[in-house]
C-alpha positions in Angstrom: 33.3 51.8 -104.2 36.3 49.5 -104.4 38.4 49.2 -101.3 42.0 50.3 -101.5 43.0 49.8 -97.8 41.5 48.6 -94.6 42.2 50.0 -91.1 42.1 48.2 -87.7 41.7 50.9 -85.1 42.8 49.4 -81.8 45.9 50.8 -79.9 45.3 48.7 -76.9 45.2 45.4 -78.7 48.6 46.0 -80.2 49.9 47.0 -76.8 48.6 43.6 -75.4 49.7 41.4 -78.3 53.1 43.2 -78.6 55.0 44.7 -81.5 56.2 41.3 -82.9 52.6 40.2 -83.5 51.4 43.3 -85.5 53.1 42.2 -88.8 51.7 38.6 -88.2 48.2 39.9 -87.6 48.5 42.2 -90.7 49.6 39.3 -92.8 46.7 37.1 -91.6 44.2 39.8 -92.3 45.7 40.6 -95.7 45.5 36.9 -96.6 41.7 37.1 -96.0 41.2 40.4 -97.9 42.3 39.2 -101.3 45.3 41.5 -101.4 43.8 44.7 -99.9 46.4 46.2 -97.7 45.7 46.4 -93.9 46.9 49.1 -91.6 47.0 48.8 -87.8 46.9 51.8 -85.5 50.0 51.3 -83.4 52.1 50.0 -86.3 51.0 53.2 -88.2 52.2 55.3 -85.3 55.7 53.7 -85.5 55.7 54.4 -89.3 54.8 58.0 -88.6 57.6 58.4 -86.1 60.0 57.0 -88.7 58.6 59.3 -91.4 59.1 62.2 -89.1 62.7 60.9 -88.3 62.1 61.1 -84.5 63.0 58.6 -81.8 62.2 60.0 -78.4 58.4 59.9 -77.9 56.0 60.8 -75.1 53.1 58.4 -74.9 49.8 59.8 -73.7 47.0 57.3 -73.3 43.3 57.8 -72.5 42.3 58.1 -68.8 40.6 54.7 -68.9 43.9 52.8 -69.8 45.1 50.9 -66.7 48.8 51.2 -65.6 49.7 47.7 -66.9 48.3 48.6 -70.3 50.4 51.8 -70.4 53.5 49.8 -69.4 52.7 47.4 -72.4 52.5 50.5 -74.6 56.0 51.6 -73.5 57.2 48.1 -74.2 55.6 48.1 -77.7 57.4 51.3 -78.7 60.7 50.3 -77.1 60.6 47.0 -79.1 60.3 49.1 -82.2 63.5 51.0 -81.3 61.8 54.1 -79.9 63.0 55.8 -76.7 59.9 56.4 -74.5 60.7 59.5 -72.4 57.2 59.7 -70.9 54.2 57.4 -70.6 51.0 58.1 -68.7 47.3 58.1 -68.9 46.0 61.7 -69.2 44.6 62.7 -65.8 41.2 63.7 -67.3 37.6 62.4 -66.8 37.2 58.7 -67.6 34.0 59.3 -69.5 34.9 59.8 -73.2 32.3 62.4 -73.9 33.3 64.4 -70.8 36.7 65.3 -72.2 37.0 68.4 -74.3 40.0 69.3 -76.4 41.0 72.2 -74.2 41.5 69.8 -71.2 43.6 67.5 -73.3 45.7 70.4 -74.7 46.4 71.8 -71.2 47.2 68.4 -69.6 49.5 67.5 -72.5 51.5 70.8 -72.6 52.0 70.6 -68.8 53.2 67.0 -68.8 55.2 66.3 -72.0 58.9 66.6 -71.1 61.2 68.8 -73.2 63.2 65.7 -74.1 60.4 64.4 -76.3 60.8 64.7 -80.1 57.2 63.8 -80.7 53.9 63.0 -78.8 51.7 60.0 -79.5 48.2 60.2 -78.1 46.9 56.6 -78.1 43.5 55.2 -78.0 41.1 55.2 -81.0 38.3 56.2 -78.7 40.2 59.2 -77.3 38.8 62.4 -78.8 42.2 64.0 -79.5 42.2 65.1 -83.2 41.1 68.6 -82.2 44.4 69.4 -80.3 46.9 68.3 -82.9 47.6 71.7 -84.6 47.5 73.7 -81.4 49.9 71.3 -79.6 52.3 71.1 -82.5 52.5 74.9 -82.5 52.8 75.2 -78.7 55.2 72.3 -78.2 57.2 72.7 -81.4 57.2 69.0 -82.1 55.0 66.6 -84.1 51.8 65.4 -82.3 50.3 62.1 -83.4 47.0 60.6 -82.5 45.7 57.1 -83.0 43.1 58.0 -85.6 45.3 60.5 -87.4 48.2 58.0 -88.0 45.8 55.3 -89.1 44.1 57.7 -91.6 47.6 58.9 -92.8 48.7 55.3 -93.5 45.4 54.4 -95.1 45.6 57.3 -97.5 49.1 56.4 -98.4 48.2 52.8 -99.0 45.3 53.9 -101.2 47.8 56.2 -103.0 45.6 59.2 -102.2 47.5 62.4 -101.6 44.6 64.8 -101.2 45.5 67.7 -98.9 44.6 67.2 -95.3 44.9 70.5 -93.4 44.7 71.1 -89.6 45.7 67.6 -88.6 49.4 67.9 -88.2 52.6 68.0 -90.2 52.4 64.2 -90.7 50.1 64.6 -93.7 52.9 66.4 -95.6 54.9 63.1 -95.6 54.9 59.8 -97.4 55.5 56.4 -95.8 59.2 56.0 -95.0 61.3 54.4 -97.8 62.2 51.5 -95.4 58.5 50.7 -95.0 57.3 50.9 -98.6 56.7 47.2 -98.6 53.6 48.0 -96.7 52.1 49.9 -99.6 
């Protein structure tokens, strides 16, 4: 099948390289793809926040993210004009397979401050997709995950608008008008 878009699923690498490098990395990769658009996870998260018209975000990272990496994540989103109202690694088991959605749900609902307009759960290896709908209902705000935002942007880049149910209100939205140059 022909490729319509390519995704790079690494939250941490964008945190380390910084927000200014994501467009440069995307441009380098797209120069090698023969014009196939490339989406990067953390850049997709920022696009999703813009599409949702929210600014104050709570960042939840996997338990295996070190404090310095979490600080870099806060810097990344701040450099994109977001107000980070909370940033922490979820206090859950460090073994990926040992985390169940119920644990992540409870930890998130207990720790996200009421000042947050959205939640971003980073880490492509963090099994978080199963909590999106329940957290959105419980918290009353959009909940984004690394894999969800990447899939959303990839579908938009591929001009595919098939319904995606149960993975958050994000899938009802298009890319923001100010970011259409990415599609």
